[in-house]
N, C-alpha and C positions, 0 to 999 in steps of 0.2 A: 845558810839558807836551805831551809827545807827541800830536799830534793823532790817531792811530791809536787812544788811549785812548777818544775819541768817538766811535768806531764800534760800536755794542752787536749781541751776538751771540748772547749767552749767558742763558740763564734768569733768574739773579741780577741781573744788568743790567736785563733787561727789566721783571722784576718790580719794582726799585728805581725804574725810568722810570715804569712804571704808576703807582705809589704817591705821585709827585712831582707828576703834571698833574692840574690841574681844567679846563682851558680848551683846547679842539682846534677849531681853524681847519681844517675838510675843504675842500679846494683840488680843484676839480673833481667838487663834489658833484653828483648827479643829484637830480630832482624826486621827488616823489610818484608822478608818473606812472610814473616805472621803479622802484618800489619792490619789484621782483624784483630789481635789479641791486646788487652788492655797494656801487657809490657810493652807493648809496642805502641801502640796509640796516645797513651799518656802521655809518652816522654815527648813525643810529636807535637801533640796539642801544646804542652808547656814551651817547647821550643818554638812554635807558634805563635806564643804568647810573650815572647822575647826573653825567656830566660836563658841561659848556657847551660845545655844539656851534656852531660858528659857519660859514655855509654860505656857500661862496666857488665860487660854480659859475663853468665856465668858456663853457659855452654858456646857452642860455634867457636871452634878454636881455630878455626881457618880464617875468621872474618876478621878485618882490621878497621874499618870503617863500619857506622851506624849514625844515621841522619847528616850523614854528611862529617861526622866527627872520628878523630881518631878514638879507637878502642881501649881500656885498660883493662888488665885483668885483675887489678888487686888497687882498693880505693887508696892505699898507701902511696900507689905509683905516680896519682896524678899529681904534676908539677906544680899545682896552683891549688889555693885555696880555696875548700866546695864550703857554700853555705846550707846546702842540704843531701841528705842522702835519702833517695825515695827508692825504696825496698820493694821487689817483685820477688819475692820468694817464699816457700810454703814456711808457716807459722814454726816447726820444726826445723828448719833448715837457715832460720835467722840467728841462732848460738854461734855456729861455725865462723859467721863473720864479725864477732865482736871485737876479739883484738884489732882486725883491721881498721874496723870504724874508728874505735875508740885511737887508734896510731893516726888518721885522719884528721880528729876534732873537728867535725862541721859543727854548725851550730845548732844543726837539727836534723832530725831524722825521722822521716813518713814512713809508716809501713801500711802499704797500700788495705783496701778494704778484704776482710777475709785474714788478715795476717795480723796476729798478737802473740807477743811473747813478753808476758810481763816481769821476768825476771831479768831479761835482756833490758828491757824498759828502765828498768830500776837500774841496773849499774851505767846504763848511758845517762839518765838523768842525775844522778851522783855525783857524774864527771861532768856536769853542768852543761849537758849535752838538750836540748828540747826534744820530746818525744810525744808524737801524733801514732796512735795506733789504730787499725781496723777501718780507716777512711780514705775515700778515695780522693787523692789529690787533685786532681781534674774536675769532679762534680764539685768539689769545695772552694776552688780557684772560681770557676764559672759563677758559684753562688756569692762569692763574697769578694772577690775582686773587681766585680762590675762587667764582667765578659759575658 
């Protein structure tokens, strides 16, 4: 299969992807004290929409729980399968997480609006992982999942 088929950017494929996931690890999630920032409220929205959201903050070493869920410091440490990794990192900070993402083997990786790394996207797609770049998960979920 051509790896480019794993790069998702049309409404039908996005709708299908959203319907196929239940568990979302949020890499770069913020804490409740940052409730006004997308890196928190998008995760809360997805949790409220019925998804199992697993917090993977990059900062806040003292925090052990976000959204009432235990925090993990690496994706590979999450003890269950993850359907999607939702990334809240600057574009230039995505590549250092590539090995951790590949070790976890999610079905999909979603880079939030403003986040794009074509080289990382290619490597993920070549590994059979579906990739969405530069799109807001909450906005697309509202439009495509009928909420």
